[in-house]
N, C-alpha and C positions, 0 to 999 in steps of 0.2 A: 891699343885699348880704345874702346868706344864709350860714348856717353851713356848707353843703356845697359850694358852688360860687362862686367869685368872679364878680362882675358882668362881664357881656360884652355886646356889642351883639347877639349872637345868643341871649341868654338868653330864655326864654319870657316873654311879657307877661302870661299869665294862668296860674294854677296850680289844681290840684284836690287836696284833701286826701284821705287814704286812707278816711276816714269817708264822705265824699260819693261817692267812687268806689264804696264798697261799698253805698250806697243805690241808685245807679244800677244795679248789677248783681244786686241782691237777687233771689231768695233765695241766690245764690252769694256767698261771702265770700272776698276775697283778703287776703293779708298783704303787708307790705312785703318779706318774705323770698321769698314766692312770685313777687311782681312782679320782684324781682331775678333769680330763677332764669330768668325769661323774657326778661331783658335790659332791664327798665324799672327805672330808678333815680331816687331822688328828686332834684329839682333845687334843693331847699332844705328848710328846716324852719320851722315857726311854733311856738315852744316845743317840745313833744314831737311834734307832728304832722308827719309826712312829706308833702311837697308834690311833686306830679308836674306836668309840662307838660300843661295842659288839651288841647292839641292832640294829645297822644299818646293820648287816650282811645279813639278809633276803632281804633288799632293795638293797644292793649291788649285791647279787645273781640275783635278778629280773632284775636289769639293765644290768647285764652281759648276761643273757639269752636274753634280748631285742636286745643287740648289735649283738649277735651271730646269732639270727633269722633274723635280718635285713641283715646281711652279706650273710646269706643263700639265702635269697629272691633276693638280688642283683646278686648273682652268677647265680641263675636260670633265672632270666630276661636276663642277658648277654648271657647266653648259648642259650635261645630261639631267641635272637635277631641276633645271629651270623649265 
């Protein structure tokens, strides 16, 4: 059982901590607050480390791609409008 969510039959079987997630998406860095703003919340903790469902990693990447694509489109629009 972890500190954030009670044990359940649907609890993820594997987790990834924020540090490992950041290694995988380097040179981009994400924070727990940033992930929460995108709808991804820790499923537990290990001491101070936030743990995320490992199976959520592809969805996290897809959402980061969407955010970056939107930022690029906004910048292009602003450049055309200037």
